[in-house]
N, C-alpha and C positions, 0 to 999 in steps of 0.2 A: 553364290558359291555352292557348288554341288559337293557337299561334304560326304554324302553317301558314296559317291563315285571315288573320292579321294580315299575314304575308309576302305572300300572294297579293294582298291589297288594296294594300299599299305598292308592289309592283312595277307593278301596274296604274295606280296614280295617278302614279307616276314617268313612265311612258311617256306618259300623257295630258298631264302638265305639260311634258314635252319637246316635244310637238307644239305646245302653246300658245307656248312660248318661241321655237321656230323660226319660228313665224308672225309674230313681232315683228321679225324681222331687217330687214324692209323699212319698218318704221315709225319715226317720230321718237320717241326716248326722252326721258323727263323725268328729268333727272339732278340729284341734290342732294348736297351735302356733309354729312357727319355730324360727326365730331370734327375733321377737317382735310381739306385738299384731296386727300389720297390715300385718304381713307375715304369711299367713294361709295356711293350707293344709287339705284336707278332705280325707276320705276313697275312694271317687270317683277319686280324682287325682291319688292316689296310684294304684287303681285297673285299671284305664285306661292306665297308663304307663306300668304296668305289662302285660296288654292285648297286647299292641304293641310289647313289647320285646319278648313275647312268640312266636308271629307269625313271627317276623323278624328272630329270632334265628332258628326257624323250617324251614323257607323257604330259608333264606340266612345265613347259619351258619358262613360264613367268615366275615360278616358285624359286625361292632361294634355299640353300642348305647350309647349316652350320654343323660341321662334323668334328668330332674329337681329333681325328687324325689329320685334319687340315686339307682335305681334298675338296671341300665345298667352297662356298663363297666367303668373301670378306664381309662379314655381317656386323655393321656398326649400330644398327637399329632394327626393330622388329616390324617395320612397315611391310604391308602386304602379307603374303603367305611365306612363312619360314619353317622348314623342317629342321629340328634339332636332334641330332643322331649320335648315339654311342653304339658303334657296331658290336662291341663286346664289353659290357660293363662287368668287371670282375676278371680282368685279364690274368691276374696272378692265379686265380682259381682255375681258369681255363687251361693254363699251362701245367699247373701242378696236379689238378684233380679231375679235369674234364667234367666238371659239374659246378654248381653254384655260380653261374654267370648268366647273363641275359643280353638280348638286344633291346635297347631302349630308344623310343622315338616319341617326340612331342611335335605336333603341328600347330603352329600359332598363326593367328591372323590379327595384324595390327596390335601385337603384344598380348593378345588374349589366347589362352590355350583352348583349342577346339577339339583336338584329337590326341589321345595318349595311348601308347602301346608299350608293354613289357613282355617279351617273349622268352620264357625259360625253355631254351632249345632242347636240353637233355630230357626234360620231363614233358615236352610238347604241351606246355601250359601257356596259353596266350591270354594275358590280361589286357583289356582295352576299354576305352570309354570315349564317348562323344559328349561334348558339353551340353548339359541339359537333358541328356537322354539316358543317363545311368552308366554303370560300369558292369563289365562282364568278364567271366573266366570261361574260355572255351564255349561261348554261347550261353552260359548260365548266368542270369542276373545276380549281381552281388548285392546283399542286403545293406541297408543303411547301418552305419556303425553306431553302437550304443555306448554310453559312458561306462567307465570302469574306475574303481578306486585305485589309488597308487599301490596300496598294499596287495592288490590282486593282479597288478599289471606285470606283463612281461615286456621288457624294452630291449631294443637292439642298440648296443653301444660298444664301440671298439675300445679295448683296454688302453689304447694310446691316450685317451682323454682323462683317465684317472691315475696316470703317472706323470712324471715331469715331462712337459711338452711346451712348445712355443706359442700355443694358441689360447689356452685357458688354464687357469689355476686348477690343478687336479682336486683341490679340496671343495670346489664348487659342485661337481657331479658325484663325488664319493657318497655324500649322504643320500642322494637319490638311489644310487646302486644298493645301498643298505635297506632302503625303504620298500623297494619293489619286490614282487614275488620272485622274479628271476631276470637274468640278462642273457642275451645271445649276441653273436656277431657272425654274419655270413660272408662279409667281404664283397658284397655287391649292393650298392645303394639302390639300384633299380629293384632288385628282388626284395630288399628290406622294405621299400615303399609298397611293393605289391603285397607283401605279407601284412602290412598294416591295413591295406585296403580290404583284405579278406578276413581280418581278425586273427590271423595266426600270430601276429605281434600287436601290441597295444600302442607302442610308440617307437620311433627311431630317432636317434640323435647323432649328429656328427658335426665337426667343426670346420670342414672344408669340402665343398662340392662345387663342381663346375656345372654350367647349364645342361650339358648333355647327360649328366648323372641324374638330374631330377626332373627334366622337362616332361617326359612321359608319365612318370609317377605323379607329378603335380595334378595333371588332369584327372587321372584315375582316382586318386585319394579324395580329391574335392568332390567328385561325383557321388561318393558314398558318405559324404558328410564329415570326412576327416579334415584336419587343419594342417596346413603346410606354411611355415614361416621360417625366419632365422631363429636362433635360440632365444632371442630377446622378444619374440612375438611380432617382429616387424616383417613387412612384405619382402620377398626375395628379389634380388636384383637379377633379372632374367638373362643378362649378358655378362655377368661377372661371377666370381667365386663367392660363396656364401657358407656360413654355418647354417645347418638345417635342423629343424625340429618338426617331425611328422607325428601326429598323435590323434587319438580318438577325441571327440568333443568332450569338454570337461576336463579330461586328463591333461590336455594341452595347456589349459589355463593354470591348472595346479602345478605343473612342472615349471612354467615360466615364473609364476608369482612366488612359489614356496622355495624353489631351488636355484633358479637362475638369477632373478632380480632380488637381491638382498640389500 
């Protein structure tokens, strides 16, 4: 498998897609609700996913695509090469802020993440990694992540999970929020994973992500020594919804053992 050629194509297409997205900032968006009023999709999400699928199918016809907006293949297993794509991760931010969103792509071969990309379109920051070859930000190698104490950590956590909700007892994570140095929430899982990979954040916790939300970030974070699991420390289900805990080494274990598993 010529991963260098696939990587070259993916990065080229990401930059092209970014130009197309930026050109829409002055246009009227078509916004639709999916499952609820907070689950939004725009014409730009759909057009961007179709942009990637057209180029992937033309260049690599044997590859399959799992896309958030449903224009790809019906993927029931990760045999062969599968691209997992979120054309705009952080759609609500894209609509309301025109920032804090990203394109996220993970390329898997027989269930193993080989290439990962997160492209912050507004800031023109491309985070990418190839398995076994390290991770990069705009061509600059990212250093390996170093351990940090909980008392000095900044974690990303949506306030949804420390108030009444259907997925976790809010009293579980509240002590963690009190113990850390600070909390943040950016509204884009892809960017939050990229920020852990660069050390801008020390951990990211959420109770529900789909494969396209974490596929690209999984490859990038692991290449710098970060740990990505569900909140109980178990491997992620790559074709299903998961809770997700992304953290620096050492910190990940502390969060799971001291605050999640009681």
